[in-house]
C-alpha positions as CSV (number, residue, x, y, z in Angstrom):
1,M,0.0,0.0,0.0
2,T,1.1,3.5,-0.5
3,T,2.1,5.9,2.2
4,T,-1.1,8.0,1.8
5,R,-3.5,7.3,4.7
6,M,-6.6,5.4,3.9
7,T,-9.9,7.1,4.6
8,R,-12.8,5.5,6.3
9,Y,-14.4,4.9,2.9
10,D,-11.2,3.2,1.7
11,R,-11.2,0.9,4.7
12,S,-14.9,0.0,4.4
13,M,-14.5,-0.7,0.6
14,L,-11.4,-2.9,1.4
15,R,-13.4,-4.9,3.9
16,L,-16.3,-5.2,1.5
17,M,-14.1,-6.3,-1.5
18,N,-12.3,-8.9,0.7
19,D,-15.5,-10.4,2.2
20,R,-15.3,-14.1,1.4
21,R,-19.0,-14.9,1.8
22,G,-19.5,-15.0,-1.9
23,L,-16.5,-17.3,-2.5
24,P,-18.6,-20.3,-3.7
25,L,-19.6,-18.2,-6.7
26,Y,-16.0,-17.6,-7.9
27,A,-13.8,-20.2,-6.1
28,T,-12.5,-21.8,-9.2
29,T,-11.4,-20.6,-12.6
30,A,-14.4,-22.3,-14.3
31,R,-16.8,-20.6,-12.0
32,R,-15.2,-17.2,-12.6
33,R,-15.4,-17.7,-16.3
34,L,-19.0,-18.7,-16.0
35,V,-19.8,-15.6,-13.9
36,V,-18.1,-13.4,-16.5
37,A,-20.0,-15.1,-19.3
38,V,-23.3,-14.6,-17.5
39,H,-22.4,-11.0,-16.9
40,V,-21.6,-10.5,-20.6
41,A,-24.8,-12.2,-21.6
42,L,-26.9,-10.1,-19.2
43,T,-25.2,-7.0,-20.5
44,A,-26.0,-8.0,-24.0
45,A,-29.6,-8.8,-23.2
46,I,-30.1,-5.5,-21.4
47,G,-28.5,-3.6,-24.3
48,A,-30.6,-5.5,-26.8
49,L,-33.8,-4.7,-24.9
50,I,-32.9,-1.0,-24.7
51,T,-32.0,-1.0,-28.4
52,H,-35.3,-2.6,-29.2
53,T,-37.1,0.2,-27.3
54,Y,-35.0,2.8,-29.1
55,L,-35.7,1.4,-32.6
56,A,-39.3,0.3,-32.1
57,V,-42.0,2.2,-34.0
58,A,-44.5,1.9,-31.2
59,E,-43.6,2.7,-27.6
60,P,-43.4,-0.7,-25.9
61,V,-42.8,-0.7,-22.2
62,W,-42.1,-4.4,-21.8
63,P,-38.5,-4.3,-22.9
64,L,-37.7,-1.7,-20.3
65,V,-39.4,-3.7,-17.6
66,V,-37.5,-6.8,-18.5
67,A,-34.3,-4.8,-18.6
68,M,-34.9,-3.6,-15.1
69,V,-35.6,-7.1,-13.9
70,L,-32.3,-8.3,-15.5
71,L,-30.4,-5.6,-13.6
72,L,-30.6,-7.5,-10.3
73,P,-28.8,-10.6,-11.5
74,W,-26.4,-8.3,-13.4
75,M,-25.6,-6.5,-10.2
76,V,-25.0,-9.9,-8.4
77,A,-22.6,-11.0,-11.2
78,T,-20.8,-7.6,-11.0
79,G,-20.4,-8.1,-7.3
80,A,-19.1,-11.6,-7.8
81,I,-16.5,-10.4,-10.3
82,N,-15.4,-7.7,-7.9
83,G,-15.2,-10.2,-5.1
84,A,-13.1,-12.5,-7.3
85,T,-10.7,-9.8,-8.1
86,R,-10.8,-8.5,-4.5
87,G,-11.9,-5.1,-5.8
88,L,-8.9,-4.6,-8.1
89,L,-10.7,-2.0,-10.2
90,E,-13.0,-0.6,-7.5
91,L,-10.5,0.2,-4.8
92,R,-8.5,3.4,-4.8
93,E,-4.8,3.1,-5.6
94,R,-3.8,3.8,-2.0
95,A,-5.8,0.7,-0.9
96,L,-3.8,-1.6,-3.2
97,D,-0.5,-3.2,-2.5
98,E,2.3,-3.2,-5.1
99,R,1.2,-6.6,-6.6
100,Q,-2.4,-5.4,-7.0
101,S,-1.3,-2.1,-8.5
102,A,0.8,-4.0,-11.1
103,E,-2.1,-6.4,-11.7
104,R,-4.4,-3.4,-12.3
105,S,-2.1,-2.0,-14.8
106,R,-1.9,-5.3,-16.7
107,V,-5.7,-5.7,-16.7
108,L,-6.2,-2.2,-18.0
109,A,-3.6,-2.6,-20.7
110,R,-5.1,-5.9,-21.9
111,A,-8.7,-4.4,-21.8
112,H,-7.5,-1.5,-23.8
113,R,-6.0,-3.8,-26.5
114,V,-9.2,-5.9,-26.7
115,M,-11.4,-2.8,-26.8
116,T,-9.3,-1.3,-29.6
117,L,-9.8,-4.5,-31.7
118,L,-13.6,-4.5,-30.9
119,L,-13.9,-0.8,-31.9
120,A,-12.0,-1.4,-35.2
121,A,-14.2,-4.4,-36.0
122,T,-17.4,-2.4,-35.2
123,A,-16.2,0.5,-37.3
124,A,-15.4,-1.9,-40.2
125,G,-18.8,-3.6,-39.8
126,L,-20.6,-0.3,-40.0
127,L,-18.6,0.8,-43.0
128,I,-19.2,-2.5,-44.8
129,A,-22.9,-2.4,-44.0
130,G,-23.1,1.2,-45.2
131,A,-21.3,0.3,-48.5
132,A,-23.6,-2.7,-49.1
133,A,-26.7,-0.7,-48.4
134,G,-25.4,2.4,-50.3
135,D,-25.8,4.6,-47.3
136,A,-24.6,4.6,-43.7
137,P,-27.0,2.8,-41.3
138,R,-27.9,5.9,-39.3
139,A,-30.6,4.3,-37.3
140,Y,-28.1,2.0,-35.7
141,A,-25.4,4.6,-35.0
142,A,-26.7,5.6,-31.6
143,P,-27.3,2.1,-30.3
144,V,-23.9,1.0,-31.6
145,L,-22.2,4.0,-29.9
146,V,-24.0,3.3,-26.6
147,T,-23.0,-0.3,-26.8
148,A,-19.4,0.5,-27.5
149,L,-19.4,2.9,-24.5
150,A,-20.9,0.2,-22.2
151,V,-18.4,-2.4,-23.4
152,H,-15.6,0.0,-23.0
153,W,-16.7,0.7,-19.4
154,L,-17.1,-3.0,-18.6
155,M,-14.2,-4.5,-20.5
156,P,-11.7,-4.0,-17.6
157,L,-14.1,-5.8,-15.2
158,W,-14.5,-8.7,-17.6
159,V,-10.7,-9.0,-18.2
160,A,-10.0,-8.8,-14.5
161,G,-12.5,-11.5,-13.8
162,L,-11.0,-13.8,-16.5
163,M,-7.4,-13.1,-15.3
164,A,-8.1,-13.6,-11.6
165,R,-6.3,-16.6,-10.0
166,D,-7.5,-19.2,-7.6
167,E,-7.0,-18.6,-3.9
168,P,-4.0,-20.5,-2.5
169,V,-5.0,-23.7,-0.7
170,E,-4.3,-23.5,3.0
171,D,-1.9,-26.2,4.3
172,D,-3.0,-27.4,7.7
173,G,0.2,-29.4,8.2
174,L,-1.5,-32.8,8.1
175,G,-0.4,-33.8,4.6
176,A,2.7,-35.8,3.8
């Protein structure tokens, strides 16, 4: 940890992010990958429902209601990923030790590289769709932009969840 004193908020967030009650959700690599996959799927579903509402001719309310219902499991999955990473992205720098700070830098760098590739693919897809249709698909520009922003915001969390390692097994001294 750095020499800057931690505030009461820092200490409470550190306690919260190191609370092991949710450990069964993310104890193994397979479970962490499943939680990240569920989080990505829920994010995509919520985004699709909001996009449907945006592009719909009528004003349907049901997609927004379903999106709000999906927010609860989305928040649980977010908490599980944050617990698995011990708050790597949520804690302030002064609450992290040197190893965690270096890990945060690695996660952010990898997320930046993945996001750059996704944005390039999205831009190429829009340009190809525009060339095929003879005009840029303007109706999809706003939803694609909002989706790109959401993915950009969440990519470090997903990468951190995928890069998190298993907890070391405690040796009780009874083994050979």
